[in-house]
Structures are given as structure tokens and as C-alpha cells.
C-alpha positions in Angstrom: 0.0 0.0 -0.4 1.5 3.5 -0.9 1.9 5.9 1.9 2.9 9.7 2.4 5.2 11.5 4.8 3.0 12.5 7.7 3.0 14.6 10.6 4.3 12.8 13.9 0.6 12.5 15.2 -1.0 11.0 12.4 -1.6 7.6 12.0 0.4 4.7 9.9 -0.3 1.3 8.8 2.5 -1.0 9.7 3.0 -5.4 9.4 2.3 -7.3 13.0 4.9 -9.6 12.0 7.2 -7.4 11.7 6.6 -5.5 14.9 7.0 -9.0 16.3 3.3 -8.5 19.1 -0.2 -9.7 19.2 -2.7 -7.3 18.2 -3.7 -7.4 21.7 -4.1 -4.9 24.0 -0.6 -6.8 25.3 1.7 -4.7 23.1 4.4 -2.5 23.7 3.5 0.8 25.8 4.1 3.1 23.3 1.8 1.6 21.0 -1.9 2.8 22.3 -4.3 -0.2 22.8 -6.8 0.1 19.7 -10.2 -1.6 20.9 -11.0 -2.6 17.0 -7.5 -4.8 17.5 -8.5 -7.0 19.9 -11.8 -8.3 18.1 -10.3 -9.3 15.0 -6.9 -11.9 16.7 -7.2 -13.6 13.3 -6.2 -10.2 11.4 -2.6 -10.7 10.0 -2.9 -6.6 9.9 -2.7 -3.9 12.6 -4.9 -1.2 11.1 -3.4 1.7 12.5 -1.8 2.9 15.7 -0.9 6.4 16.9 3.2 7.5 17.1 3.9 8.9 20.5 4.0 13.2 21.3 7.3 14.0 20.4 9.7 16.6 21.7 10.6 19.8 19.8 13.3 18.5 17.2 16.5 20.3 17.8 18.1 22.0 14.5 20.9 19.4 12.7 24.5 19.7 13.4 24.8 19.4 9.7 23.5 21.0 6.4 22.8 24.4 5.4 23.3 26.7 8.5 23.4 30.0 8.1 26.0 31.8 9.1 27.2 35.7 10.3 28.1 37.7 7.0 30.0 41.0 6.7 29.0 44.2 5.9 29.5 43.9 1.9 27.8 40.3 2.0 24.7 41.9 3.8 24.2 44.8 1.4 24.8 42.5 -1.7 22.4 40.1 -0.1 19.5 42.4 0.6 20.3 43.8 -3.2 19.6 40.6 -4.7 16.8 39.4 -2.5 18.7 36.5 -0.5 18.8 35.7 2.7 22.6 34.6 3.0 25.2 35.0 0.4 28.8 33.7 0.9 31.9 34.9 -1.1 32.7 33.2 -4.4 28.9 33.1 -5.2 27.1 35.0 -8.3 24.5 37.2 -7.7 22.3 39.4 -9.8 22.1 42.6 -7.9 19.7 45.6 -7.9 21.6 48.6 -8.3 20.7 51.7 -6.7 22.6 54.2 -8.5 24.7 54.2 -11.5 27.0 56.8 -12.4 28.9 57.8 -15.5 31.2 60.8 -16.8 32.3 62.4 -20.0 35.2 59.8 -20.4 33.2 56.5 -20.0 29.4 57.6 -20.9 29.6 57.9 -24.3 30.9 54.2 -24.9 28.2 53.1 -21.8 25.4 55.0 -24.1 26.4 53.6 -27.3 26.8 49.7 -25.5 22.6 50.8 -24.4 21.7 51.9 -27.5 23.3 48.9 -29.2 21.8 46.0 -27.1 18.6 48.0 -26.3 17.4 49.8 -29.3 17.9 53.4 -30.1 14.3 54.4 -28.4 15.5 52.4 -25.2 14.4 54.2 -22.1 16.7 53.4 -18.9 15.5 51.5 -16.4 14.9 54.6 -14.0 15.7 58.0 -14.9 16.2 58.9 -11.5 18.8 56.6 -10.4 21.2 57.7 -13.6 23.6 60.0 -12.2 25.6 62.0 -14.7 28.4 64.0 -14.5 30.9 65.8 -16.6 34.3 66.2 -14.9 37.6 65.0 -16.4 38.2 66.5 -19.7 36.1 69.9 -19.4 38.4 72.9 -19.7 40.1 72.0 -23.1 39.8 72.8 -26.5 40.4 69.4 -27.9 37.1 68.8 -30.0 36.8 65.0 -29.2 36.7 65.7 -25.4 34.1 68.7 -25.4 32.2 66.2 -28.1 32.0 63.4 -25.4 30.1 66.3 -22.9 27.7 66.8 -25.8 26.9 63.2 -26.0 26.1 63.1 -22.2 23.6 66.2 -22.6 21.7 64.9 -26.1 21.2 61.2 -24.0 20.1 63.2 -20.4 17.8 64.7 -22.6 16.2 62.3 -24.9 16.1 60.2 -21.5 14.8 63.3 -19.6 18.0 62.0 -16.8 17.3 64.0 -13.3 20.9 64.4 -12.2 22.6 65.5 -14.9 25.4 68.4 -13.8 25.8 70.0 -16.9 28.2 72.7 -18.1 27.9 74.8 -20.9 30.3 77.8 -20.5 33.6 76.7 -20.0 35.3 80.0 -19.8 33.3 80.8 -16.5 32.3 77.6 -14.9 30.8 79.6 -12.2 27.9 80.3 -14.9 26.7 76.9 -14.5 25.1 76.4 -11.7 24.4 73.2 -12.4 28.0 71.9 -12.9 29.5 70.4 -10.1 32.9 68.6 -10.8 34.7 65.7 -9.5 32.1 62.7 -9.9 33.3 60.8 -6.5 32.9 64.2 -4.6 29.7 65.6 -6.1 27.9 62.0 -5.6 28.6 62.9 -1.6 27.7 66.3 -1.9 24.4 66.3 -3.4 23.4 63.3 -1.4 23.9 60.0 -3.8 26.0 57.9 -1.4 23.4 56.3 1.5 24.1 53.4 3.5 23.2 49.9 2.6 22.7 50.9 -0.8 24.7 49.7 -3.9 26.3 52.5 -6.0 27.9 51.3 -9.1 30.3 53.3 -11.5 32.3 54.0 -14.9 35.3 55.0 -12.9 37.6 53.0 -10.6 37.3 55.1 -7.6 33.7 54.5 -7.3 35.1 52.9 -4.3 34.9 55.8 -2.6 31.6 55.9 -1.7 32.0 52.8 0.6 33.0 55.5 3.4 29.2 56.2 3.5 28.5 52.2 4.5 27.5 51.2 1.3 29.2 48.7 -1.6 30.3 50.6 -3.9 32.8 49.8 -6.9 33.7 50.7 -10.6 32.6 48.9 -13.7 32.8 49.1 -17.2 31.1 50.2 -20.3 29.5 47.1 -21.0 28.3 46.6 -17.4 27.0 49.7 -17.3 25.1 49.7 -20.6 23.7 46.7 -19.3 22.2 48.3 -16.1 20.9 51.4 -17.7 18.5 49.1 -19.4 17.9 46.7 -16.5 18.9 48.0 -13.3 21.0 44.8 -12.6 24.1 43.3 -12.5 25.6 39.9 -11.8 28.2 40.4 -9.2 30.4 38.2 -7.5 30.6 38.3 -4.0 34.0 39.3 -2.9 35.8 37.8 0.2 36.5 40.6 3.0 39.6 41.7 4.6 39.2 43.5 7.9 41.5 46.6 8.7 41.5 47.5 12.6 42.7 51.2 13.4 43.1 52.4 16.6 44.7 54.5 18.4 44.9 58.5 18.8 45.3 60.1 15.3 48.7 62.3 15.2 48.1 66.1 14.2 50.8 65.8 11.6 48.8 62.5 10.2 46.0 62.5 7.2 43.8 59.6 6.1 46.0 59.5 2.8 48.9 58.5 5.1 46.6 55.4 6.4 45.7 54.3 3.0 49.4 54.6 2.0 50.5 52.8 4.9 47.6 49.9 4.6 48.9 49.4 0.6 52.5 49.5 1.2 51.7 46.6 3.9 49.9 44.4 1.4 50.9 45.8 -2.0 48.7 46.9 -4.7 47.8 43.4 -5.7 47.0 42.1 -1.8 43.2 43.0 -2.1 42.5 41.6 -5.4 38.9 40.9 -5.6 38.3 41.6 -2.0 36.1 43.9 0.1 38.8 46.2 2.3 36.5 47.0 5.6 38.0 49.6 7.9 37.0 49.6 11.4 38.4 50.9 15.0 38.8 54.0 17.3 40.8 56.0 14.7 39.0 55.2 11.9 35.5 56.3 14.3 37.6 59.8 14.8 37.7 60.4 11.0 35.7 63.2 9.5 33.5 61.9 6.4 36.1 63.5 4.0 38.7 61.6 5.4 36.8 58.4 5.2 36.0 59.2 1.7 40.1 58.8 1.0 40.5 56.3 2.6 37.9 54.4 0.8 39.1 56.1 -2.1 42.2 54.1 -2.7 41.0 50.9 -2.1 41.3 50.2 -5.8 44.8 50.8 -5.8 45.5 48.0 -3.3 43.4 45.7 -6.2 40.3 46.1 -4.0 36.7 45.4 -5.2 35.4 47.8 -2.6 36.2 49.7 0.5 33.7 50.0 2.9 33.1 51.8 6.7 30.2 51.3 8.6 27.9 53.9 9.2 27.7 55.9 12.3 26.6 59.4 13.5 29.2 60.9 11.7 27.8 59.7 8.3 24.3 60.7 9.5 25.0 64.3 10.6 26.8 64.6 7.2 24.0 63.1 5.1 21.1 65.0 7.5 20.6 68.1 4.5 22.0 66.0 1.6 18.9 63.1 1.2 15.8 63.0 2.3 15.0 59.5 0.9 15.0 56.2 3.8 18.2 54.5 3.9 18.6 51.5 6.3 22.6 50.6 7.1 23.9 47.4 7.9 27.0 46.1 10.0 28.9 43.2 9.9 27.6 40.2 12.2 29.8 39.2 15.4 30.1 35.8 13.5 31.8 37.0 10.5 34.0 35.4 8.4 37.1 37.8 7.1 39.6 36.5 5.1 42.4 38.1 6.9 42.6 41.0 9.7 45.1 43.7 10.3 45.7 45.6 12.8 47.4 49.1 13.1 48.4 51.3 16.1 48.0 54.4 14.6 49.7 56.8 17.1 53.0 55.4 16.2 52.5 56.1 12.3 54.6 58.8 10.6 53.8 61.1 7.5 54.1 58.3 4.2 54.7 58.8 0.4 54.5 56.7 -2.3 57.5 56.6 -4.3 57.2 56.3 -8.5 56.2 54.1 -10.1 53.5 52.1 -7.7 51.2 53.5 -5.1 52.7 50.6 -2.9 56.2 51.6 -2.9 56.2 53.2 0.4 58.9 55.2 2.4 58.8 57.6 4.9 58.4 61.3 3.9 61.4 61.9 6.1 63.5 59.2 4.2 63.3 61.2 0.9 64.4 64.7 1.9 67.1 64.5 -0.5 64.5 63.9 -3.2 64.6 67.9 -5.1 60.8 68.6 -6.6 60.0 71.0 -9.5 56.4 70.8 -8.4 53.1 70.0 -6.2 49.7 69.4 -7.2 47.0 69.6 -4.7 43.6 68.3 -6.2 41.7 65.1 -7.7 39.2 63.0 -5.8 41.7 61.9 -3.1 43.3 65.2 -2.4 40.8 68.3 -3.8 38.5 68.2 -1.2 37.6 70.8 1.4 39.2 69.8 4.0 42.4 69.0 2.1 43.3 72.4 1.0 42.6 73.5 4.8 45.3 71.0 5.6 47.6 72.5 3.0 46.6 76.5 4.4 47.2 75.1 7.7 50.7 74.3 6.8 51.3 77.2 4.7 49.6 79.4 7.4 52.1 77.8 10.4 55.4 78.5 8.3 55.0 81.7 7.3 57.1 81.2 4.3 56.4 81.0 0.4 56.2 78.0 -1.7 60.0 77.5 -3.8 58.6 75.4 -6.4 55.1 76.0 -8.5 52.2 74.9 -6.6 49.0 74.1 -8.8 45.2 74.0 -6.4 42.8 72.1 -8.4 39.6 72.3 -6.4 37.4 68.9 -7.1 33.9 70.8 -7.0 32.2 74.0 -7.3 31.2 73.9 -3.8 35.2 73.3 -2.7 36.5 76.2 -4.6 33.7 78.0 -3.0 34.7 77.0 0.2 38.3 77.8 -0.5 37.5 81.6 -1.3 34.9 81.8 1.6 35.8 79.7 5.3 38.0 80.8 7.2 40.9 78.6 7.9 41.1 78.1 12.1 43.5 79.9 13.7 44.0 82.2 11.1 42.3 85.2 12.3 39.7 84.9 9.4 41.7 84.1 6.4 40.4 82.0 4.0 42.6 79.1 2.1 42.2 81.6 -1.0 44.2 84.3 1.1 46.7 82.0 2.7 47.7 80.6 -0.9 48.0 83.8 -2.3 50.3 85.1 0.7 52.0 81.4 0.2 52.6 82.2 -3.4 51.0 79.4 -4.9 48.7 79.0 -8.1 45.4 80.6 -7.9 43.0 77.7 -7.8 41.8 76.4 -10.9 38.4 75.5 -12.4 36.9 72.6 -10.6 37.7 69.4 -12.5 40.0 66.1 -12.2 42.5 68.7 -14.1 45.8 66.8 -14.1 45.2 63.6 -12.5 45.4 61.4 -15.5 47.0 63.7 -17.5 44.4 64.5 -20.1 44.6 66.8 -23.3 47.8 68.8 -23.7 46.1 71.9 -22.7 45.0 70.7 -19.5 45.7 72.8 -16.4 48.7 71.7 -14.7 49.3 68.7 -16.9 53.0 67.5 -16.9 54.0 68.3 -20.2 57.7 67.7 -19.8 60.0 65.2 -17.8 59.6 66.7 -13.9 59.1 65.4 -10.2 56.0 66.2 -8.6 54.8 65.8 -5.2 51.2 65.2 -5.4 48.0 64.6 -3.3 46.3 62.2 -6.6 45.8 58.5 -6.2 48.2 57.1 -8.9 52.2 57.7 -9.8 52.3 55.3 -12.7 54.6 56.5 -16.1 52.7 59.2 -17.6 49.8 59.3 -15.4 50.1 63.0 -14.8 51.2 63.4 -18.4 54.3 62.6 -19.0 55.7 59.4 -19.5 59.3 60.3 -17.9 57.6 62.3 -15.1 58.3 60.9 -11.5 55.0 61.2 -9.0 55.5 60.8 -5.0 51.9 60.5 -4.0 51.4 62.1 -0.4 49.0 63.9 1.9 48.3 67.5 1.7 50.4 68.2 5.1 53.6 66.4 3.0 52.3 68.2 -0.3 52.5 71.5 1.4 55.7 70.7 3.4 57.4 70.3 0.4 55.9 73.2 -1.6 57.7 75.2 1.2 61.2 73.6 1.0 61.6 72.4 -2.5 62.1 68.9 -1.5 60.2 66.0 -0.5 59.6 67.1 3.1 58.1 65.8 6.6 55.4 67.6 7.4 56.4 67.9 10.8 58.7 70.5 9.9 56.2 73.1 9.8 53.4 71.9 12.4 
């Protein structure tokens, strides 16, 4: 007779011979007596019995058991509508924000139109953010055409967040224009804890400072996201960096990330999440946290992430009205490896040519004569970066000995440079202190010479020179000339070097 799985209290059929007892009330006590059985002793079958009441079954010690997850795993699990994800799994992730700019935007748009059709519409016009920022203030026709392509697409798609620029002669005449995408994303409220932000730029990882998953993608992936709002991502394992100790007044977040990259190398975090925690991280401002996450890609990282806290929420108060839900790593989360640093014992660092992991103490490079200093970019062109540089110039009371180029990241940063008083200056602004120190006048906000760009890009290295820069990469040709030598440094170290004409430890001035 066929049977089916039943609950423990249901009736079931059994064979008398197999059980080995007679069909009378003298059966084992675990089987309640049935009156019908005692009347039909000639029967060879027990018609039915009841199983005893059983206690609640405890979970098995083997099999699929949910384990603790890291921040990155949690964000991707929620975005893919799964309860659990582990490193190495592939998941279709719902994207909250897609950002592109003038360098990669035209290519992404072309792929979108090719694959989805000339008349196709983006999946959500309010989740696409387009920011011209790389090759803006140039007469190069192809660079200018890139911005035109973005403008045409945004008009066609009615994109809500397009930060356009039309008057290249006066950036202030363009109220919508922002500047460097990674800084603008934060300033305009597009970064929110717990979300997924993708961008066609490797330094999109900057936004991980807000407790979200943020990473750079290619044009093909971006074209797919434009049409679907989804992307297939492999879940990365997580490296955990615990930074404790009091931050010395001569260090900045740039020194911290140069220390980490020097420790693990430019390949040490390849396709891994880098999670930053500890009292030193908690003490950082949002802009400094952005610096820390900005350069995880220089270690090969898939993304960087910092748990959201009161500092995060305070920054976001006047930036966004959209709801967000932060996530945090579980106590039982599994990290691939954990690194610990006592920040109070670190010294100012530089990354010597031609790699971000070519770490050295700034004081060890004091004999390196330099030709110029560059302060700017998504890494080192934020308001607090210029405040830090101004602090060094103010403390020294001297003039720079080499050309010192200043490129604010965004229009807001440029306005801060000209309006915010520097603490301890008696009311002077950064711009006034820079002028007194003999620096170049702050330029129009953009990525500037960080990527090199067209030959007429402001502060581009068009000859072989030695430069101390607050940017993020120092590969050959990075800022223009293939034989140029770039020393990556914090704004403190960059300003100190400008004053001496050599790579200089900022402790000589502050």
C-alpha cells in the first residue's frame, strides 16, 4: 500500500509480524491500545496505531546553517533579495545608483542603444547620475564632443541628475556643474548607507565611506545596468583593517591608506572587500573616510567600506531625504584576514615612483629635489584637503619654492576655498593664505591633471618633472609625461614639500 510523509501524530499502517507482537492490548506501551484490534485477532495486519507525542526537534548540526555575514555580503544579499550570500557566489544585484561621466559615458550609452534599441529607455531616470568632470576645460574637440553626447542622451531620456556645463570660460556661470564625480556624489546626496552604487570609474569605491557597496564597472556592464537596473556580481571575501590609537596632528587619512597599500601591495586585495574599523577610523570626518576608501582600488580591492555612524548620519542630514537602512558586520562574520594598526605610531608617508605601494617615510626622501606640487583630485582635492594645506602654509609663514597647483574637486569646494576661514588664521580663507604663500590661483574645479588629459589641461606635466601630488596613482605618464616622477602624499606633506623644494616631512612646519 502506498503511503506518504505525515506529521508525527498521524496514523500509519504497520505489519504485525515485523513488529513482533500480537494484536492485543499486551502490545508495547509506546503504541496505544486500539479496541478494534482485540476483536479481530485473526487479522494479520494492524489497521492503525498512533505515534507518541515527541519533543521539539533541534536543528541538525550539519547541513545548510546560516552563518554571520560581513557588511559587503549583507548589502549584496539584500540587493539580490537573498537571505544569505557567501564569498564566491554570483548574484543578480539590484542597483540603487549608476554613475557615469564624460570619459566612459558615451561608450556606455552606445552599448545601451546597441543592445536595447535606439529608442530604449533607461530602467529608472532618477537612479542614473551623469557628471562631466574629467576633460572639461580644454579646447580638444573630441573631449568637448563627449560632453555633448552626454547632454543629448540626458535630454532624450529626461535624466533627472545631469550636472551639465556649457560655458567653459566661466564655470560659475553653470549652476548645475559640479566637478569631480566622486566628491559630487557625496555632496549631492547620492551616497546612502546600505545601498549599491556602481560607476564607470575605478574610484567609485570612494562612496564606501558611507557604509554602502560601491565599485567601478566597465562600459559594457554600465550599458546593461542602464537597460535593466541589475548586474551579476561575484561576492568578494572581506579583509578587515582595524585601526586604533589617537591620530597624530601631522597625519591624514592619505597616510593611513598609503600605509595599508604598502603593507599588502597593489595586488594584496585583488577582488576583495576592504572593511575599515577601529577608534581611529571612527574619529575621521566623512571627507577623510572618503580618502581612505578612495584608494582601495590601488590595492586591487573590489570595494572599501566603513560602518555608518553618527558622523555619517550628520553629514547626510541636509543631503538626502530618501530613506536608507545601514547594515553592519555580524559578530560571527568570517573575514579572510585581519590587519591591525596602532595609528599613534605611524609617521607621514609617501609612495615613491612608480607604484602606490612603493611606500617610504617622508623624512627618508628629504634629499629628493622636486619641480612642482599638485593639490587636487577625488583623493586630495576636497575642502578639508585644502584646509590642511593652508594650515601648513600658515604655520610656516614662508613662500613656496616650486610651482604649486591647486585644483578644487567641485564647485562647492572652490567656494569653500574662497569663503571659509581657516582655524587659527584670524579669519583668513584658504585662498588668501595660498596667495600669500605664492601658490597658483585655484583653478576651475575638475579632475584636472590627475589623469593627464589633453595637452592644454591645467597643470598637466608636459615635460619630465618630479612632482609631489595628493592624487592616487603615480604610474609612468599618469599626470601627462611618461618620464615624469610622482610622489603620492597627503596635503600636509605636499604643502611642506612646496615650501622646501624637496620631499618634506610636515612635522618640520606643524
